[in-house]
PASEBA-1860 file (N, C-alpha, C; in nm, 3 decimals):
! residues 269
1> XXXXXXXX> -0.305/-1.694/-1.256/-0.276/-1.571/-1.179/-0.393/-1.541/-1.087 ~ -0.363/-1.513/-0.961/-0.466/-1.483/-0.862/-0.525/-1.345/-0.887 ~ -0.658/-1.336/-0.886/-0.725/-1.208/-0.904/-0.754/-1.146/-0.768 ~ -0.701/-1.027/-0.746/-0.722/-0.959/-0.618/-0.831/-0.855/-0.632 ~ -0.909/-0.839/-0.526/-1.016/-0.740/-0.520/-0.989/-0.647/-0.402 ~ -1.038/-0.522/-0.410/-1.012/-0.425/-0.302/-1.058/-0.472/-0.164 ~ -1.164/-0.553/-0.158/-1.213/-0.597/-0.027/-1.135/-0.716/0.028 ~ -1.045/-0.772/-0.050/-0.963/-0.882/0.000/-0.868/-0.832/0.110
9> XXXXXXXX> -0.828/-0.921/0.201/-0.745/-0.877/0.314/-0.597/-0.860/0.277 ~ -0.528/-0.788/0.363/-0.382/-0.780/0.361/-0.330/-0.897/0.444 ~ -0.232/-0.969/0.392/-0.172/-1.080/0.466/-0.040/-1.039/0.527 ~ -0.026/-1.056/0.658/0.096/-1.020/0.730/0.146/-1.144/0.803 ~ 0.277/-1.172/0.794/0.325/-1.289/0.866/0.462/-1.268/0.928 ~ 0.485/-1.349/1.034/0.604/-1.335/1.117/0.634/-1.471/1.179 ~ 0.754/-1.488/1.230/0.788/-1.614/1.296/0.720/-1.628/1.431 ~ 0.671/-1.518/1.486/0.606/-1.525/1.616/0.511/-1.410/1.638
17> XXXXXXXX> 0.534/-1.336/1.746/0.441/-1.231/1.788/0.484/-1.092/1.742 ~ 0.612/-1.073/1.710/0.665/-0.940/1.683/0.597/-0.865/1.571 ~ 0.553/-0.938/1.468/0.490/-0.875/1.352/0.359/-0.805/1.384 ~ 0.307/-0.824/1.505/0.184/-0.754/1.542/0.207/-0.603/1.552 ~ 0.333/-0.559/1.567/0.357/-0.414/1.563/0.334/-0.361/1.421 ~ 0.359/-0.445/1.321/0.329/-0.408/1.182/0.178/-0.402/1.162 ~ 0.106/-0.501/1.216/-0.041/-0.501/1.208/-0.097/-0.376/1.273 ~ -0.042/-0.341/1.387/-0.088/-0.220/1.459/-0.069/-0.095/1.372
25> XXXXXXXX> 0.049/-0.084/1.309/0.075/0.031/1.222/-0.020/0.032/1.103 ~ -0.051/-0.086/1.048/-0.145/-0.095/0.936/-0.286/-0.055/0.979 ~ -0.327/-0.098/1.097/-0.459/-0.062/1.149/-0.474/0.089/1.163 ~ -0.368/0.153/1.211/-0.371/0.298/1.230/-0.367/0.372/1.095 ~ -0.286/0.322/1.003/-0.266/0.388/0.874/-0.379/0.359/0.777 ~ -0.435/0.236/0.786/-0.538/0.191/0.691/-0.655/0.132/0.770 ~ -0.735/0.218/0.834/-0.834/0.171/0.930/-0.950/0.090/0.872 ~ -0.966/0.086/0.740/-1.076/0.011/0.681/-1.031/-0.114/0.608
33> XXXXXXXX> -0.902/-0.147/0.617/-0.852/-0.266/0.549/-0.868/-0.391/0.636 ~ -0.912/-0.500/0.574/-0.917/-0.629/0.641/-0.775/-0.686/0.648 ~ -0.741/-0.751/0.757/-0.605/-0.800/0.778/-0.608/-0.944/0.832 ~ -0.522/-1.028/0.776/-0.497/-1.162/0.831/-0.353/-1.167/0.877 ~ -0.333/-1.210/1.002/-0.198/-1.222/1.057/-0.167/-1.368/1.083 ~ -0.043/-1.408/1.049/0.002/-1.544/1.075/0.131/-1.539/1.155 ~ 0.132/-1.601/1.273/0.252/-1.611/1.354/0.291/-1.757/1.373 ~ 0.411/-1.793/1.330/0.454/-1.933/1.336/0.511/-1.966/1.474
41> XXXXXXXX> 0.424/-1.960/1.574/0.466/-1.970/1.713/0.521/-2.108/1.751 ~ 0.488/-2.211/1.674/0.538/-2.346/1.705/0.684/-2.361/1.666 ~ 0.729/-2.281/1.569/0.865/-2.302/1.514/0.959/-2.186/1.539 ~ 0.913/-2.085/1.613/0.998/-1.974/1.651/1.101/-2.024/1.754 ~ 1.226/-1.976/1.754/1.283/-1.870/1.671/1.338/-1.923/1.539 ~ 1.335/-1.837/1.439/1.387/-1.874/1.307/1.538/-1.851/1.296 ~ 1.591/-1.763/1.380/1.730/-1.720/1.365/1.832/-1.831/1.378 ~ 1.795/-1.942/1.445/1.890/-2.053/1.465/1.877/-2.160/1.357
49> XXXXXXXX> 1.787/-2.138/1.261/1.761/-2.240/1.159/1.841/-2.213/1.031 ~ 1.852/-2.317/0.948/1.928/-2.304/0.823/1.851/-2.220/0.723 ~ 1.923/-2.169/0.623/1.860/-2.090/0.517/1.752/-2.171/0.447 ~ 1.782/-2.297/0.415/1.685/-2.382/0.343/1.557/-2.401/0.425 ~ 1.573/-2.419/0.556/1.456/-2.438/0.643/1.372/-2.311/0.651 ~ 1.439/-2.197/0.668/1.367/-2.069/0.675/1.292/-2.044/0.544 ~ 1.357/-2.069/0.431/1.291/-2.050/0.301/1.168/-2.140/0.290 ~ 1.181/-2.265/0.334/1.070/-2.361/0.326/0.953/-2.317/0.414
57> XXXXXXXX> 0.981/-2.281/0.539/0.876/-2.237/0.631/0.808/-2.110/0.579 ~ 0.889/-2.017/0.530/0.835/-1.890/0.482/0.741/-1.912/0.364 ~ 0.781/-1.999/0.271/0.695/-2.026/0.156/0.567/-2.099/0.197 ~ 0.577/-2.186/0.294/0.457/-2.254/0.347/0.354/-2.153/0.397 ~ 0.402/-2.056/0.473/0.312/-1.955/0.531/0.255/-1.866/0.421 ~ 0.340/-1.826/0.327/0.293/-1.743/0.215/0.183/-1.816/0.138 ~ 0.204/-1.945/0.113/0.104/-2.025/0.040/-0.027/-2.032/0.118 ~ -0.018/-2.048/0.251/-0.139/-2.052/0.334/-0.217/-1.922/0.321
65> XXXXXXXX> -0.147/-1.809/0.329/-0.214/-1.680/0.321/-0.271/-1.654/0.182 ~ -0.201/-1.699/0.080/-0.253/-1.683/-0.057/-0.383/-1.762/-0.075 ~ -0.396/-1.874/-0.005/-0.521/-1.952/-0.011/-0.635/-1.877/0.057 ~ -0.601/-1.780/0.144/-0.705/-1.697/0.207/-0.740/-1.576/0.121 ~ -0.686/-1.573/0.000/-0.712/-1.467/-0.099/-0.667/-1.329/-0.052 ~ -0.547/-1.322/0.003/-0.493/-1.191/0.040/-0.453/-1.116/-0.088 ~ -0.460/-0.984/-0.082/-0.429/-0.903/-0.202/-0.283/-0.857/-0.205 ~ -0.219/-0.850/-0.087/-0.074/-0.829/-0.081/-0.021/-0.911/0.037
73> XXXXXXXX> 0.108/-0.945/0.029/0.176/-1.015/0.138/0.278/-0.921/0.201 ~ 0.282/-0.920/0.333/0.381/-0.839/0.404/0.463/-0.930/0.495 ~ 0.593/-0.938/0.467/0.683/-1.017/0.551/0.727/-0.927/0.666 ~ 0.672/-0.954/0.785/0.695/-0.867/0.900/0.812/-0.915/0.986 ~ 0.872/-1.026/0.949/0.985/-1.082/1.024/1.115/-1.048/0.954 ~ 1.207/-0.985/1.027/1.334/-0.946/0.968/1.416/-1.067/0.922 ~ 1.413/-1.176/0.999/1.488/-1.296/0.959/1.432/-1.354/0.830 ~ 1.300/-1.369/0.823/1.237/-1.418/0.700/1.269/-1.327/0.582
81> XXXXXXXX> 1.259/-1.197/0.605/1.283/-1.100/0.498/1.427/-1.108/0.448 ~ 1.520/-1.123/0.542/1.662/-1.128/0.506/1.694/-1.251/0.423 ~ 1.630/-1.363/0.456/1.665/-1.491/0.394/1.578/-1.526/0.274 ~ 1.446/-1.498/0.283/1.353/-1.558/0.188/1.267/-1.462/0.107 ~ 1.283/-1.331/0.124/1.194/-1.237/0.055/1.198/-1.253/-0.096 ~ 1.316/-1.269/-0.154/1.328/-1.280/-0.300/1.256/-1.404/-0.352 ~ 1.268/-1.515/-0.279/1.202/-1.640/-0.323/1.050/-1.627/-0.315 ~ 1.002/-1.562/-0.210/0.857/-1.543/-0.196/0.805/-1.453/-0.309
89> XXXXXXXX> 0.878/-1.347/-0.338/0.838/-1.257/-0.447/0.831/-1.331/-0.581 ~ 0.930/-1.415/-0.605/0.937/-1.487/-0.733/0.819/-1.581/-0.752 ~ 0.765/-1.632/-0.641/0.657/-1.730/-0.650/0.519/-1.672/-0.626 ~ 0.511/-1.543/-0.588/0.382/-1.486/-0.547/0.307/-1.420/-0.663 ~ 0.177/-1.448/-0.672/0.094/-1.381/-0.773/0.046/-1.242/-0.727 ~ 0.076/-1.206/-0.602/0.037/-1.075/-0.549/0.164/-1.002/-0.505 ~ 0.159/-0.868/-0.492/0.278/-0.793/-0.448/0.324/-0.838/-0.309 ~ 0.456/-0.835/-0.290/0.516/-0.874/-0.161/0.601/-0.758/-0.109
97> XXXXXXXX> 0.572/-0.714/0.013/0.650/-0.611/0.080/0.722/-0.675/0.199 ~ 0.836/-0.617/0.239/0.903/-0.669/0.357/0.962/-0.555/0.439 ~ 0.979/-0.580/0.567/1.020/-0.474/0.660/1.160/-0.420/0.633 ~ 1.248/-0.504/0.581/1.385/-0.458/0.556/1.388/-0.357/0.442 ~ 1.323/-0.391/0.333/1.318/-0.299/0.219/1.250/-0.169/0.257 ~ 1.140/-0.179/0.332/1.065/-0.059/0.373/1.149/0.029/0.465 ~ 1.216/-0.032/0.562/1.299/0.045/0.654/1.418/0.109/0.584 ~ 1.478/0.035/0.492/1.592/0.089/0.416/1.550/0.209/0.332
105> XXXXXXXX> 1.436/0.198/0.265/1.388/0.309/0.181/1.363/0.435/0.265 ~ 1.300/0.417/0.378/1.270/0.531/0.465/1.398/0.594/0.518 ~ 1.494/0.509/0.556/1.620/0.561/0.611/1.697/0.641/0.507 ~ 1.707/0.589/0.385/1.779/0.659/0.278/1.711/0.792/0.247 ~ 1.578/0.791/0.248/1.503/0.914/0.216/1.523/1.020/0.324 ~ 1.538/0.978/0.448/1.543/1.074/0.559/1.683/1.118/0.599 ~ 1.784/1.038/0.566/1.920/1.071/0.609/1.978/1.184/0.523 ~ 2.018/1.291/0.588/2.077/1.405/0.516/2.224/1.381/0.486
113> XXXXXXXX> 2.292/1.309/0.575/2.437/1.290/0.562/2.475/1.160/0.492 ~ 2.380/1.066/0.481/2.411/0.935/0.426/2.465/0.839/0.529 ~ 2.478/0.886/0.655/2.522/0.798/0.764/2.402/0.738/0.833 ~ 2.389/0.606/0.826/2.270/0.537/0.877/2.312/0.425/0.972 ~ 2.251/0.423/1.090/2.273/0.315/1.185/2.158/0.217/1.181 ~ 2.186/0.092/1.213/2.083/-0.011/1.219/2.101/-0.090/1.347 ~ 1.995/-0.104/1.427/1.999/-0.193/1.543/1.901/-0.307/1.517 ~ 1.938/-0.427/1.561/1.852/-0.543/1.537/1.901/-0.662/1.617
121> XXXXXXXX> 1.840/-0.777/1.594/1.885/-0.900/1.659/2.018/-0.942/1.597 ~ 2.095/-1.025/1.666/2.222/-1.071/1.607/2.203/-1.138/1.470 ~ 2.095/-1.215/1.453/2.072/-1.283/1.325/2.051/-1.182/1.213 ~ 1.970/-1.081/1.238/1.944/-0.979/1.136/2.070/-0.900/1.104 ~ 2.142/-0.859/1.208/2.264/-0.780/1.188/2.370/-0.862/1.113 ~ 2.387/-0.988/1.154/2.488/-1.073/1.090/2.454/-1.105/0.944 ~ 2.326/-1.099/0.909/2.286/-1.124/0.770/2.328/-1.010/0.678 ~ 2.352/-0.892/0.736/2.391/-0.772/0.659/2.281/-0.728/0.561
129> XXXXXXXX> 2.158/-0.774/0.584/2.049/-0.748/0.489/2.014/-0.600/0.480 ~ 2.014/-0.529/0.593/1.982/-0.386/0.590/2.089/-0.309/0.514 ~ 2.216/-0.341/0.542/2.325/-0.272/0.473/2.315/-0.292/0.322 ~ 2.286/-0.415/0.280/2.273/-0.442/0.136/2.156/-0.364/0.076 ~ 2.043/-0.364/0.147/1.925/-0.293/0.096/1.950/-0.142/0.088 ~ 2.018/-0.088/0.188/2.048/0.055/0.189/2.146/0.090/0.076 ~ 2.248/0.008/0.057/2.347/0.036/-0.048/2.290/0.018/-0.189 ~ 2.190/-0.068/-0.203/2.123/-0.080/-0.334/2.053/0.051/-0.369
137> XXXXXXXX> 1.997/0.115/-0.267/1.923/0.240/-0.288/2.017/0.360/-0.298 ~ 2.125/0.358/-0.221/2.224/0.466/-0.225/2.362/0.408/-0.196 ~ 2.439/0.380/-0.302/2.571/0.319/-0.284/2.666/0.404/-0.199 ~ 2.638/0.532/-0.186/2.727/0.620/-0.110/2.694/0.623/0.040 ~ 2.587/0.554/0.079/2.550/0.552/0.222/2.658/0.482/0.304 ~ 2.674/0.529/0.428/2.762/0.464/0.524/2.673/0.400/0.631 ~ 2.687/0.269/0.648/2.598/0.197/0.739/2.676/0.141/0.857 ~ 2.625/0.169/0.977/2.683/0.112/1.099/2.576/0.025/1.165
145> XXXXXXXX> 2.610/-0.101/1.192/2.513/-0.195/1.248/2.550/-0.237/1.389 ~ 2.449/-0.250/1.474/2.472/-0.286/1.614/2.368/-0.391/1.657 ~ 2.415/-0.508/1.698/2.324/-0.612/1.749/2.283/-0.578/1.892 ~ 2.155/-0.601/1.923/2.101/-0.572/2.056/2.022/-0.693/2.106 ~ 2.091/-0.802/2.142/2.023/-0.928/2.171/1.928/-0.926/2.291 ~ 1.947/-0.834/2.385/1.863/-0.835/2.506/1.730/-0.763/2.489 ~ 1.714/-0.687/2.381/1.591/-0.609/2.366/1.466/-0.697/2.353 ~ 1.475/-0.805/2.276/1.356/-0.888/2.254/1.304/-0.948/2.384
153> XXXXXXXX> 1.387/-1.016/2.466/1.332/-1.067/2.592/1.282/-0.959/2.687 ~ 1.346/-0.842/2.687/1.300/-0.733/2.773/1.162/-0.683/2.729 ~ 1.142/-0.671/2.599/1.012/-0.627/2.547/0.905/-0.731/2.578 ~ 0.938/-0.859/2.559/0.839/-0.964/2.584/0.807/-0.977/2.733 ~ 0.900/-0.933/2.817/0.876/-0.932/2.961/0.787/-0.813/3.001 ~ 0.770/-0.719/2.905/0.687/-0.602/2.933/0.764/-0.488/2.999 ~ 0.897/-0.498/3.001/0.981/-0.395/3.064/1.013/-0.286/2.963 ~ 0.910/-0.213/2.924/0.923/-0.116/2.816/0.989/0.014/2.860
161> XXXXXXXX> 0.973/0.050/2.987/1.039/0.170/3.039/1.098/0.138/3.176 ~ 1.161/0.022/3.183/1.219/-0.028/3.306/1.364/0.022/3.317 ~ 1.414/0.048/3.437/1.555/0.090/3.451/1.654/-0.006/3.385 ~ 1.625/-0.136/3.389/1.714/-0.235/3.326/1.717/-0.216/3.175 ~ 1.600/-0.192/3.116/1.591/-0.170/2.972/1.663/-0.041/2.933 ~ 1.647/0.062/3.014/1.714/0.190/2.987/1.866/0.176/2.992 ~ 1.916/0.108/3.095/2.060/0.086/3.107/2.114/0.003/2.991 ~ 2.038/-0.099/2.954/2.077/-0.185/2.841/2.085/-0.104/2.712
169> XXXXXXXX> 1.984/-0.022/2.688/1.982/0.062/2.568/2.098/0.160/2.567 ~ 2.126/0.219/2.681/2.238/0.314/2.689/2.370/0.246/2.656 ~ 2.388/0.121/2.701/2.511/0.047/2.671/2.520/0.014/2.522 ~ 2.408/-0.034/2.464/2.408/-0.069/2.322/2.433/0.054/2.233 ~ 2.383/0.169/2.276/2.391/0.288/2.191/2.521/0.366/2.207 ~ 2.601/0.333/2.308/2.729/0.403/2.325/2.815/0.399/2.199 ~ 2.839/0.281/2.140/2.920/0.279/2.018/2.849/0.341/1.898 ~ 2.716/0.344/1.901/2.639/0.404/1.792/2.661/0.555/1.790
177> XXXXXXXX> 2.665/0.615/1.909/2.676/0.761/1.919/2.808/0.816/1.865 ~ 2.912/0.735/1.865/3.041/0.785/1.817/3.054/0.776/1.665 ~ 2.957/0.711/1.600/2.959/0.701/1.454/2.900/0.827/1.391 ~ 2.941/0.856/1.268/2.889/0.974/1.196/2.759/0.938/1.125 ~ 2.653/0.925/1.204/2.521/0.891/1.149/2.418/0.992/1.197 ~ 2.311/1.007/1.120/2.204/1.098/1.161/2.068/1.026/1.169 ~ 2.067/0.898/1.131/1.943/0.821/1.123/1.967/0.682/1.181 ~ 1.871/0.632/1.258/1.884/0.500/1.319/1.761/0.416/1.287
185> XXXXXXXX> 1.784/0.302/1.222/1.674/0.212/1.186/1.648/0.114/1.300 ~ 1.523/0.104/1.343/1.483/0.004/1.441/1.455/-0.126/1.364 ~ 1.558/-0.210/1.354/1.552/-0.324/1.263/1.498/-0.451/1.325 ~ 1.398/-0.440/1.409/1.331/-0.556/1.468/1.189/-0.514/1.502 ~ 1.094/-0.603/1.479/0.953/-0.567/1.501/0.918/-0.553/1.649 ~ 1.006/-0.596/1.739/0.983/-0.574/1.882/1.016/-0.430/1.923 ~ 1.106/-0.367/1.850/1.163/-0.240/1.896/1.066/-0.121/1.898 ~ 0.961/-0.118/1.815/0.868/-0.004/1.826/0.809/0.013/1.966
193> XXXXXXXX> 0.802/-0.097/2.043/0.746/-0.085/2.178/0.837/-0.008/2.273 ~ 0.969/-0.004/2.242/1.059/0.076/2.326/1.106/0.201/2.251 ~ 1.033/0.238/2.147/1.069/0.358/2.071/1.068/0.484/2.159 ~ 0.970/0.504/2.248/0.975/0.623/2.334/1.102/0.628/2.420 ~ 1.141/0.513/2.473/1.262/0.507/2.555/1.386/0.538/2.470 ~ 1.392/0.480/2.350/1.505/0.504/2.260/1.510/0.650/2.216 ~ 1.394/0.708/2.191/1.388/0.850/2.153/1.440/0.938/2.265 ~ 1.407/0.901/2.388/1.452/0.977/2.504/1.605/0.972/2.517
201> XXXXXXXX> 1.662/0.854/2.490/1.807/0.837/2.502/1.882/0.906/2.387 ~ 1.830/0.894/2.265/1.899/0.952/2.149/1.876/1.102/2.140 ~ 1.765/1.151/2.193/1.735/1.294/2.190/1.733/1.348/2.049 ~ 1.803/1.460/2.028/1.805/1.525/1.897/1.918/1.472/1.807 ~ 1.998/1.380/1.862/2.115/1.334/1.786/2.079/1.252/1.664 ~ 1.974/1.170/1.677/1.938/1.078/1.569/1.787/1.080/1.545 ~ 1.747/1.065/1.418/1.606/1.043/1.389/1.584/0.892/1.375 ~ 1.480/0.843/1.437/1.453/0.700/1.440/1.361/0.659/1.325
209> XXXXXXXX> 1.396/0.551/1.259/1.314/0.496/1.151/1.249/0.367/1.202 ~ 1.118/0.369/1.212/1.039/0.256/1.259/0.995/0.177/1.135 ~ 1.045/0.055/1.120/1.013/-0.025/1.001/0.864/-0.058/0.992 ~ 0.797/-0.069/1.106/0.653/-0.097/1.104/0.576/0.019/1.041 ~ 0.609/0.142/1.083/0.544/0.259/1.023/0.583/0.273/0.875 ~ 0.709/0.242/0.845/0.758/0.252/0.706/0.679/0.160/0.614 ~ 0.657/0.037/0.659/0.589/-0.059/0.571/0.440/-0.028/0.562 ~ 0.383/0.030/0.667/0.242/0.070/0.660/0.223/0.179/0.554
217> XXXXXXXX> 0.316/0.276/0.553/0.311/0.382/0.450/0.329/0.324/0.310 ~ 0.424/0.229/0.298/0.450/0.167/0.168/0.329/0.088/0.120 ~ 0.263/0.017/0.211/0.144/-0.060/0.177/0.031/0.032/0.132 ~ 0.013/0.142/0.203/-0.092/0.238/0.167/-0.070/0.292/0.026 ~ 0.056/0.325/-0.005/0.089/0.378/-0.138/0.065/0.273/-0.246 ~ 0.106/0.150/-0.218/0.088/0.041/-0.314/-0.059/0.015/-0.343 ~ -0.141/0.010/-0.238/-0.284/-0.015/-0.256/-0.350/0.097/-0.335 ~ -0.309/0.220/-0.307/-0.364/0.335/-0.379/-0.325/0.330/-0.526
225> XXXXXXXX> -0.196/0.306/-0.553/-0.146/0.305/-0.690/-0.203/0.191/-0.773 ~ -0.233/0.079/-0.708/-0.281/-0.039/-0.782/-0.433/-0.049/-0.785 ~ -0.501/0.048/-0.723/-0.648/0.045/-0.721/-0.705/-0.062/-0.630 ~ -0.625/-0.107/-0.532/-0.670/-0.214/-0.443/-0.708/-0.166/-0.303 ~ -0.707/-0.034/-0.281/-0.749/0.018/-0.151/-0.898/-0.013/-0.131 ~ -0.933/-0.058/-0.013/-1.071/-0.095/0.015/-1.159/0.031/0.022 ~ -1.258/0.044/-0.070/-1.341/0.165/-0.070/-1.451/0.161/0.035 ~ -1.474/0.042/0.094/-1.583/0.027/0.191/-1.539/0.077/0.328
233> XXXXXXXX> -1.606/0.178/0.378/-1.573/0.235/0.508/-1.658/0.168/0.616 ~ -1.631/0.038/0.634/-1.704/-0.041/0.732/-1.605/-0.097/0.834 ~ -1.659/-0.156/0.942/-1.574/-0.216/1.043/-1.492/-0.327/0.978 ~ -1.359/-0.320/0.985/-1.277/-0.421/0.918/-1.277/-0.555/0.991 ~ -1.235/-0.657/0.919/-1.226/-0.792/0.975/-1.080/-0.825/1.002 ~ -1.048/-0.860/1.126/-0.912/-0.898/1.163/-0.910/-1.045/1.205 ~ -0.820/-1.122/1.146/-0.810/-1.265/1.176/-0.665/-1.298/1.209 ~ -0.645/-1.379/1.314/-0.510/-1.414/1.357/-0.494/-1.566/1.358
241> XXXXXXXX> -0.387/-1.615/1.295/-0.356/-1.758/1.293/-0.221/-1.781/1.359 ~ -0.213/-1.885/1.441/-0.085/-1.925/1.500/-0.071/-2.077/1.488 ~ 0.054/-2.125/1.494/0.078/-2.269/1.483/0.093/-2.335/1.620 ~ 0.098/-2.255/1.725/0.098/-2.305/1.862/0.044/-2.192/1.948 ~ -0.014/-2.224/2.062/-0.076/-2.121/2.145/-0.007/-2.115/2.281 ~ 0.110/-2.052/2.287/0.177/-2.039/2.416/0.090/-1.961/2.514 ~ 0.108/-1.990/2.642/0.026/-1.928/2.746/0.034/-1.776/2.738 ~ 0.155/-1.724/2.710/0.175/-1.580/2.715/0.138/-1.509/2.583
249> XXXXXXXX> 0.100/-1.586/2.480/0.080/-1.522/2.349/-0.027/-1.414/2.354 ~ -0.140/-1.444/2.419/-0.250/-1.348/2.425/-0.206/-1.219/2.493 ~ -0.138/-1.233/2.607/-0.093/-1.115/2.682/0.008/-1.034/2.603 ~ 0.111/-1.102/2.552/0.215/-1.032/2.476/0.156/-0.973/2.348 ~ 0.072/-1.052/2.281/0.011/-1.007/2.155/-0.071/-0.881/2.172 ~ -0.148/-0.873/2.280/-0.230/-0.754/2.303/-0.145/-0.633/2.339 ~ -0.031/-0.658/2.402/0.063/-0.549/2.431/0.121/-0.494/2.300 ~ 0.157/-0.584/2.210/0.212/-0.543/2.081/0.107/-0.473/1.996
257> XXXXXXXX> -0.015/-0.524/2.003/-0.123/-0.474/1.918/-0.186/-0.346/1.972 ~ -0.180/-0.330/2.103/-0.241/-0.212/2.165/-0.392/-0.220/2.172 ~ -0.445/-0.340/2.159/-0.591/-0.362/2.165/-0.618/-0.510/2.187 ~ -0.744/-0.546/2.203/-0.779/-0.686/2.226/-0.747/-0.770/2.103 ~ -0.705/-0.893/2.128/-0.670/-0.985/2.021/-0.778/-1.092/2.013 ~ -0.871/-1.071/1.922/-0.983/-1.164/1.906/-0.963/-1.249/1.781 ~ -1.049/-1.347/1.762/-1.046/-1.435/1.644/-0.908/-1.496/1.622 ~ -0.859/-1.564/1.725/-0.728/-1.629/1.719/-0.750/-1.779/1.695
265> XXXXX> -0.697/-1.828/1.582/-0.716/-1.968/1.544/-0.584/-2.042/1.537 ~ -0.587/-2.168/1.581/-0.470/-2.254/1.577/-0.474/-2.337/1.447 ~ -0.365/-2.335/1.370/-0.360/-2.410/1.244/-0.233/-2.492/1.240 ~ -0.235/-2.596/1.157/-0.117/-2.678/1.134/-0.082/-2.674/0.987 ~ 0.044/-2.648/0.956/0.086/-2.640/0.816/0.135/-2.776/0.769
END
């Protein structure tokens, strides 16, 4: 059994760059925690791959981070979480959190009517993972899911408040507005970057649940409860690993992170 210490880092991983919104939320929520991020940029996207392949890749990355002596693992990729979270938990000597479970918990806690909407990539929506997680927590919940395939490329293009993005969001949300829901889960790690635009469109009709913020809160509670919160109030250490270094990764990554992306290392699994 791996022995974890409070000064050990939090391990966060994703199929690409999107999980950096989770890292950003963790930095804001837990400013003294050391963090290691792993983005599998050579093998993204995961959504077109088989379940067996996704499980294999996910376990490879988890094993890599465990060798770096992380004290908890956070699955920041919705596709990985939908397909492989249970297998990673079963094999991990440290606690494992994932964005789907965190988002579902927050949505159930905040919804007054039990009507919950979920927007995400087609792969995440088709997996029905959010609906299952929400119904496990509250069988009486009513879940409406809407795939939004154009949001990811628009976010990566940097069109966060562009007229095209606004029109696209308005089209995607039209069927959402006619449903009897009071809460909307942003079920993709890219979506926090267009949260202001989505808030503007939804207005007072819906409260938005940001899975990145949800998992940061869950991680903070877990570290506190388990005695693993870092007591040292020093400048934290942030390390980033990728399996390929696309030209745009630095630019997109810093947009997602909201700060400079230093200590970026290329690794092969």
